[in-house]
C-alpha positions as CSV (number, residue, x, y, z in Angstrom):
1,M,130.9,15.8,115.8
2,R,127.4,16.7,114.9
3,R,127.5,14.1,112.0
4,L,128.9,11.5,114.4
5,V,126.1,12.2,116.9
6,E,123.5,11.9,114.1
7,R,125.1,8.6,113.0
8,L,124.9,7.3,116.6
9,V,121.3,8.3,117.0
10,A,120.3,6.7,113.7
11,A,122.1,3.4,114.5
12,P,119.9,0.5,115.7
13,A,120.3,-0.3,119.4
14,G,122.5,-3.3,118.8
15,R,124.8,-1.6,116.4
16,R,125.9,1.5,118.3
17,G,129.4,0.3,119.4
18,E,131.3,1.7,116.4
19,P,129.5,5.1,116.3
20,V,130.0,5.5,120.0
21,A,133.7,4.7,119.7
22,A,134.1,7.1,116.8
23,L,132.3,9.9,118.7
24,Y,134.4,9.2,121.8
25,R,137.7,9.4,119.8
26,R,136.7,12.6,118.0
27,F,135.6,14.3,121.2
28,A,138.8,13.2,122.9
29,R,140.8,14.9,120.1
30,F,138.6,18.0,120.4
31,V,139.3,18.3,124.1
32,A,143.0,17.7,123.6
33,D,143.2,20.3,120.9
34,D,141.3,22.8,123.0
35,L,143.6,22.3,126.0
36,I,146.6,22.9,123.8
37,H,145.0,26.0,122.4
38,M,144.2,27.3,125.9
39,D,147.7,26.7,127.1
40,H,149.0,28.8,124.2
41,E,146.6,31.6,124.9
42,E,147.3,31.6,128.6
43,H,151.1,31.3,128.5
44,D,152.1,32.9,125.2
45,L,149.4,35.1,123.9
46,L,148.4,36.6,127.2
47,R,151.9,37.7,127.9
48,D,152.1,39.4,124.5
49,L,148.8,41.1,125.0
50,Q,149.8,42.4,128.5
51,A,152.9,43.9,127.0
52,V,150.9,45.9,124.5
53,F,147.6,46.7,126.3
54,T,146.7,48.0,129.7
55,D,144.5,45.9,132.0
56,A,141.6,48.3,131.4
57,E,142.0,47.9,127.6
58,L,142.1,44.1,128.0
59,Q,139.0,44.1,130.2
60,E,137.2,46.3,127.6
61,M,138.1,43.8,124.9
62,E,136.9,40.9,127.0
63,G,133.6,42.7,127.6
64,C,133.1,43.2,123.9
65,I,133.8,39.6,123.2
66,V,131.4,38.4,125.9
67,A,128.7,40.9,124.7
68,S,129.0,39.5,121.2
69,I,127.9,36.0,122.4
70,P,124.2,35.5,121.5
71,P,122.0,35.2,124.6
72,A,120.9,31.6,123.7
73,E,124.5,30.5,123.5
74,M,125.4,32.3,126.7
75,V,122.6,30.4,128.5
76,L,124.2,27.1,127.4
77,F,127.7,28.1,128.4
78,M,126.7,29.6,131.8
79,D,124.4,26.6,132.6
80,A,127.3,24.3,132.1
81,I,129.8,26.5,134.0
82,L,127.5,27.1,137.0
83,G,126.6,23.4,137.2
84,A,130.3,22.5,137.4
85,L,131.4,25.0,140.0
86,P,131.5,24.4,143.8
87,P,128.9,26.4,145.6
88,A,131.3,29.1,146.9
89,D,132.8,29.6,143.5
90,R,129.4,29.7,141.8
91,D,128.1,32.3,144.3
92,G,131.2,34.4,143.7
93,L,130.9,34.3,140.0
94,L,127.2,35.1,140.1
95,A,127.9,38.1,142.4
96,A,130.5,39.4,140.0
97,M,128.2,38.9,137.1
98,R,125.4,40.7,138.8
99,A,127.7,43.6,139.6
100,A,129.1,43.9,136.1
101,M,126.0,43.3,134.0
102,P,123.0,45.5,133.3
103,Q,120.2,44.2,135.6
104,D,117.9,43.3,132.7
105,A,120.7,41.3,130.9
106,Y,121.5,39.4,134.2
107,S,117.8,38.7,134.8
108,E,117.3,37.5,131.2
109,L,120.4,35.2,131.5
110,M,119.3,33.7,134.8
111,A,115.7,33.2,133.5
112,G,117.1,31.4,130.5
113,I,119.2,29.1,132.7
114,E,116.2,28.3,134.9
115,R,114.0,27.5,131.8
116,R,116.8,25.2,130.5
117,R,117.1,23.5,133.9
118,A,113.3,23.1,134.2
119,S,113.1,21.5,130.8
120,R,115.9,19.1,131.7
121,Q,114.1,18.2,134.9
122,I,110.9,17.5,132.9
123,L,112.8,15.2,130.6
124,Q,114.5,13.4,133.4
125,N,111.1,12.8,135.2
126,G,109.6,11.5,132.0
127,A,106.7,14.0,132.0
């Protein structure tokens, strides 16, 4: 997809139809594949994991996976997730994160999200 985006950006204004269509088709396939993958994880793999591991063990594994995500990537993910949630769900997620995370990690994540949103606002305002 990165190459398709680069191709789109490099295309002259009047010749972007084909690169846009190619990117759209590739992204649609990516989303479809991801949904199939999630369905397999949630309906097949999760059942198998629950048969072998306790809930506490699964939560520990999830914590290790989340902790392995570099902070800059976590900012991107959480900015997108928080922006898509209804306010009540967003508030609940933030409360759970604050309770589960070390305070400095939570503060760093929230500061990163705020910096990202401020940068986006500057770009939108043309400043």
